[in-house]
C-alpha positions in Angstrom: 84.7 44.6 24.5 86.7 46.9 22.4 88.6 48.5 25.2 90.8 45.5 26.2 94.5 46.4 26.8 97.2 44.2 25.5 99.3 42.4 28.3 102.6 41.1 27.4 104.9 38.8 29.4 108.2 40.6 29.9 111.4 38.7 30.9 113.2 41.8 32.1 112.4 42.7 35.8 112.8 46.4 34.9 110.0 46.4 32.4 107.6 44.9 35.0 107.5 48.3 36.6 106.1 50.1 33.6 102.5 51.5 34.3 101.0 49.8 31.2 102.2 46.4 32.3 101.0 46.8 36.0 97.6 48.1 35.2 96.3 45.9 32.3 95.2 43.0 34.7 93.3 45.5 36.9 91.8 47.2 33.9 90.3 43.9 32.6 88.6 43.2 36.0 86.7 46.4 36.0 82.9 46.2 35.2 82.0 47.1 31.7 80.1 50.2 32.9 83.3 51.6 34.4 85.4 50.9 31.4 82.8 52.4 29.0 82.0 55.4 31.1 82.0 58.7 29.1 83.8 60.8 31.6 85.9 60.6 34.8 83.0 61.8 36.9 80.8 58.9 35.8 83.7 56.5 36.3 
């Protein structure tokens, strides 16, 4: 789908704490209906 987030491998332990690094794998496991939901209420 067009809503994939880029997941990068980081060598610095500090960067692993960034929100974008932590959530990408969880985001890709969400069902398509949740990712493409038009609003937070539908999500």
